[in-house]
C-alpha positions as CSV (number, residue, x, y, z in Angstrom):
1,X,11.7,-200.3,-80.7
2,X,11.5,-197.6,-83.3
3,X,8.2,-199.0,-84.5
4,X,6.8,-198.7,-81.0
5,X,7.9,-195.1,-80.6
6,X,6.4,-194.2,-84.0
7,X,3.2,-195.9,-82.9
8,X,3.0,-194.0,-79.7
9,X,3.6,-190.6,-81.5
10,X,1.0,-191.6,-84.1
11,X,-1.5,-192.4,-81.3
12,X,-0.8,-189.1,-79.5
13,X,-1.2,-187.2,-82.7
14,X,-4.5,-188.9,-83.5
15,X,-5.9,-188.3,-80.0
16,X,-4.8,-184.6,-80.1
17,X,-7.2,-183.9,-82.9
18,X,-10.0,-184.6,-80.4
19,X,-8.6,-182.2,-77.7
20,X,-9.5,-178.5,-78.2
21,X,-6.3,-176.6,-79.1
22,X,-7.2,-173.7,-76.8
23,X,-9.4,-174.0,-73.7
24,X,-11.9,-171.2,-73.6
25,X,-11.4,-169.1,-70.5
26,X,-14.4,-168.2,-68.5
27,X,-15.8,-164.7,-69.2
28,X,-13.9,-162.4,-66.8
29,X,-16.3,-160.2,-64.9
30,X,-15.6,-156.5,-64.6
31,X,-17.8,-153.9,-63.0
32,X,-18.5,-150.8,-65.0
33,X,-19.4,-147.2,-64.1
34,X,-18.0,-147.4,-60.6
35,X,-17.6,-143.9,-59.0
36,X,-17.1,-144.7,-55.3
37,X,-16.3,-148.4,-55.1
38,X,-12.8,-149.4,-56.1
39,X,-12.4,-150.1,-59.9
40,X,-10.7,-153.4,-59.1
41,X,-13.4,-154.8,-56.9
42,X,-14.2,-158.5,-57.4
43,X,-17.6,-159.8,-58.3
44,X,-17.7,-161.5,-54.9
45,X,-16.9,-158.3,-53.1
46,X,-19.4,-156.2,-55.0
47,X,-22.1,-158.8,-54.3
48,X,-21.4,-158.6,-50.6
49,X,-21.6,-154.8,-50.7
50,X,-24.9,-154.9,-52.5
51,X,-26.2,-157.6,-50.1
52,X,-25.3,-155.3,-47.2
53,X,-27.2,-152.4,-48.8
54,X,-30.3,-154.6,-49.3
55,X,-30.3,-155.6,-45.6
56,X,-29.5,-152.1,-44.3
57,X,-32.3,-150.5,-46.3
58,X,-34.7,-153.5,-46.5
59,X,-34.9,-153.1,-50.3
60,X,-34.2,-155.1,-53.5
61,X,-31.7,-154.3,-56.3
62,X,-34.3,-152.4,-58.3
63,X,-34.5,-149.7,-55.6
64,X,-31.2,-148.2,-56.9
65,X,-30.7,-149.9,-60.2
66,X,-32.7,-149.0,-63.4
67,X,-34.5,-151.4,-65.6
68,X,-32.7,-152.6,-68.7
69,X,-34.1,-150.7,-71.7
70,X,-34.2,-153.9,-73.8
71,X,-35.6,-156.2,-71.2
72,X,-37.6,-154.6,-68.4
73,X,-37.4,-157.9,-66.4
74,X,-33.7,-157.3,-66.0
75,X,-31.7,-154.5,-64.4
76,X,-29.0,-152.4,-66.0
77,X,-26.5,-152.2,-63.2
78,X,-24.2,-149.7,-65.0
79,X,-27.0,-147.2,-65.7
80,X,-27.4,-144.0,-63.7
81,X,-31.0,-143.5,-64.7
82,X,-32.3,-144.3,-61.2
83,X,-31.7,-141.3,-58.9
84,X,-31.5,-143.6,-55.8
85,X,-28.1,-144.8,-57.2
86,X,-26.6,-141.3,-57.0
87,X,-28.0,-140.9,-53.5
88,X,-26.4,-144.2,-52.5
89,X,-23.0,-142.9,-53.9
90,X,-23.4,-139.7,-51.9
91,X,-24.3,-141.6,-48.7
92,X,-21.2,-143.9,-49.2
93,X,-18.9,-140.9,-49.5
94,X,-20.6,-139.4,-46.4
95,X,-20.0,-142.5,-44.3
96,X,-16.4,-142.7,-45.6
97,X,-15.8,-139.1,-44.5
98,X,-17.4,-139.7,-41.1
99,X,-15.5,-142.9,-40.4
100,X,-12.2,-141.3,-41.5
101,X,-12.7,-138.2,-39.3
102,X,-14.4,-139.7,-36.2
103,X,-13.8,-143.4,-35.9
104,X,-10.1,-144.1,-35.6
105,X,-10.1,-146.4,-32.5
106,X,-10.0,-150.2,-32.6
107,X,-12.1,-152.7,-30.7
108,X,-9.9,-154.0,-27.9
109,X,-11.1,-157.6,-28.4
110,X,-11.2,-157.9,-32.2
111,X,-8.8,-155.2,-33.3
112,X,-11.3,-154.0,-35.9
113,X,-12.0,-150.3,-36.5
114,X,-15.3,-149.1,-35.1
115,X,-17.2,-147.6,-38.0
116,X,-20.7,-146.6,-39.1
117,X,-22.4,-148.2,-42.0
118,X,-25.7,-147.8,-43.8
119,X,-27.5,-150.0,-41.2
120,X,-26.4,-147.7,-38.4
121,X,-29.0,-145.2,-39.4
122,X,-31.3,-147.0,-41.7
123,X,-32.0,-150.1,-39.5
124,X,-33.6,-152.0,-42.4
125,X,-35.7,-149.1,-43.6
126,X,-35.5,-147.2,-46.9
127,X,-35.4,-143.9,-45.0
128,X,-33.9,-143.4,-41.6
129,X,-36.5,-142.9,-38.8
130,X,-36.1,-139.6,-37.0
131,X,-36.1,-140.0,-33.3
132,X,-37.7,-137.2,-31.4
133,X,-37.6,-136.4,-27.7
Protein backbone atom coordinates (compact mmCIF):
# COMPACT_ATOMS: atom_id res chain seq x y z
CA UNK A 1 0.00 0.00 0.00
CA UNK A 2 2.75 2.45 0.97
CA UNK A 3 4.61 1.54 -2.19
CA UNK A 4 1.54 2.41 -4.28
CA UNK A 5 1.14 5.79 -2.56
CA UNK A 6 4.83 6.58 -3.08
CA UNK A 7 4.52 5.55 -6.73
CA UNK A 8 1.50 7.85 -7.23
CA UNK A 9 3.32 10.81 -5.64
CA UNK A 10 6.41 10.10 -7.73
CA UNK A 11 4.29 10.00 -10.89
CA UNK A 12 2.54 13.27 -10.01
CA UNK A 13 5.87 14.90 -9.23
CA UNK A 14 7.35 13.69 -12.52
CA UNK A 15 4.38 14.97 -14.53
CA UNK A 16 4.37 18.32 -12.75
CA UNK A 17 7.71 19.14 -14.32
CA UNK A 18 5.93 19.23 -17.70
CA UNK A 19 3.18 21.59 -16.52
CA UNK A 20 4.04 25.29 -16.47
CA UNK A 21 4.23 26.57 -12.90
CA UNK A 22 2.44 29.80 -13.71
CA UNK A 23 -0.03 30.15 -16.52
CA UNK A 24 0.65 33.37 -18.38
CA UNK A 25 -2.33 35.70 -18.22
CA UNK A 26 -3.51 37.32 -21.43
CA UNK A 27 -2.30 40.89 -21.84
CA UNK A 28 -4.90 43.03 -20.13
CA UNK A 29 -6.07 45.81 -22.43
CA UNK A 30 -6.29 49.34 -21.09
CA UNK A 31 -7.14 52.43 -23.09
CA UNK A 32 -4.88 55.44 -22.67
CA UNK A 33 -5.34 59.19 -23.09
CA UNK A 34 -9.10 59.13 -22.54
CA UNK A 35 -10.45 62.61 -21.85
CA UNK A 36 -14.21 62.17 -22.40
CA UNK A 37 -14.87 58.42 -22.42
CA UNK A 38 -14.75 56.68 -19.02
CA UNK A 39 -11.28 55.55 -17.95
CA UNK A 40 -12.61 52.07 -17.10
CA UNK A 41 -14.21 51.48 -20.51
CA UNK A 42 -13.75 47.94 -21.79
CA UNK A 43 -12.14 47.10 -25.11
CA UNK A 44 -15.50 45.84 -26.38
CA UNK A 45 -17.26 49.06 -25.35
CA UNK A 46 -14.67 51.33 -26.95
CA UNK A 47 -14.79 49.33 -30.17
CA UNK A 48 -18.57 49.81 -30.23
CA UNK A 49 -18.22 53.57 -29.68
CA UNK A 50 -15.62 53.81 -32.46
CA UNK A 51 -17.78 51.72 -34.81
CA UNK A 52 -20.69 54.08 -34.10
CA UNK A 53 -18.47 57.06 -35.03
CA UNK A 54 -17.40 55.38 -38.27
CA UNK A 55 -21.02 54.77 -39.28
CA UNK A 56 -22.26 58.18 -38.14
CA UNK A 57 -19.58 60.07 -40.08
CA UNK A 58 -18.94 57.58 -42.91
CA UNK A 59 -15.21 57.55 -42.10
CA UNK A 60 -12.46 55.14 -41.12
CA UNK A 61 -10.29 55.20 -37.99
CA UNK A 62 -7.60 57.34 -39.65
CA UNK A 63 -10.03 60.25 -39.89
CA UNK A 64 -9.50 61.00 -36.16
CA UNK A 65 -6.45 58.93 -35.23
CA UNK A 66 -2.88 59.86 -36.24
CA UNK A 67 -0.45 57.55 -37.96
CA UNK A 68 2.07 55.74 -35.77
CA UNK A 69 5.44 57.54 -35.98
CA UNK A 70 7.33 54.23 -36.20
CA UNK A 71 5.01 52.49 -38.66
CA UNK A 72 2.86 54.68 -40.92
CA UNK A 73 0.72 51.64 -41.80
CA UNK A 74 -0.53 51.61 -38.19
CA UNK A 75 -2.45 54.15 -36.12
CA UNK A 76 -1.40 55.64 -32.80
CA UNK A 77 -4.75 55.60 -30.98
CA UNK A 78 -3.40 57.49 -27.94
CA UNK A 79 -1.89 60.34 -29.94
CA UNK A 80 -3.54 63.77 -30.11
CA UNK A 81 -1.69 64.77 -33.30
CA UNK A 82 -4.81 64.59 -35.50
CA UNK A 83 -6.99 67.69 -34.87
CA UNK A 84 -10.15 65.74 -35.73
CA UNK A 85 -9.71 63.82 -32.47
CA UNK A 86 -10.08 66.97 -30.38
CA UNK A 87 -13.09 67.98 -32.48
CA UNK A 88 -14.64 64.57 -31.75
CA UNK A 89 -14.08 65.10 -28.03
CA UNK A 90 -15.70 68.53 -28.21
CA UNK A 91 -18.67 67.09 -30.11
CA UNK A 92 -19.07 64.28 -27.55
CA UNK A 93 -19.17 66.82 -24.73
CA UNK A 94 -21.68 68.91 -26.68
CA UNK A 95 -24.06 65.98 -27.24
CA UNK A 96 -23.72 64.99 -23.57
CA UNK A 97 -24.73 68.53 -22.51
CA UNK A 98 -27.64 68.63 -24.96
CA UNK A 99 -28.90 65.21 -23.88
CA UNK A 100 -28.61 66.05 -20.19
CA UNK A 101 -30.43 69.36 -20.56
CA UNK A 102 -33.09 68.59 -23.16
CA UNK A 103 -33.70 64.85 -23.41
CA UNK A 104 -35.01 63.53 -20.12
CA UNK A 105 -38.10 61.63 -21.24
CA UNK A 106 -38.22 57.91 -21.89
CA UNK A 107 -39.70 56.05 -24.81
CA UNK A 108 -43.01 54.61 -23.65
CA UNK A 109 -42.47 51.25 -25.37
CA UNK A 110 -38.77 50.61 -24.67
CA UNK A 111 -38.14 52.71 -21.56
CA UNK A 112 -34.93 54.05 -23.15
CA UNK A 113 -34.00 57.71 -22.95
CA UNK A 114 -34.49 59.62 -26.16
CA UNK A 115 -31.11 61.12 -27.05
CA UNK A 116 -29.20 62.63 -29.90
CA UNK A 117 -26.03 61.00 -31.19
CA UNK A 118 -23.48 61.80 -33.87
CA UNK A 119 -25.65 60.30 -36.57
CA UNK A 120 -28.52 62.65 -35.66
CA UNK A 121 -26.74 65.47 -37.51
CA UNK A 122 -24.01 63.77 -39.53
CA UNK A 123 -26.18 61.13 -41.23
CA UNK A 124 -23.12 59.22 -42.48
CA UNK A 125 -21.24 62.33 -43.67
CA UNK A 126 -18.00 63.84 -42.35
CA UNK A 127 -19.68 67.23 -42.01
CA UNK A 128 -23.36 67.76 -41.28
CA UNK A 129 -25.32 69.04 -44.25
CA UNK A 130 -27.01 72.38 -43.68
CA UNK A 131 -30.64 72.35 -44.68
CA UNK A 132 -31.88 75.64 -46.07
CA UNK A 133 -35.43 76.75 -46.59
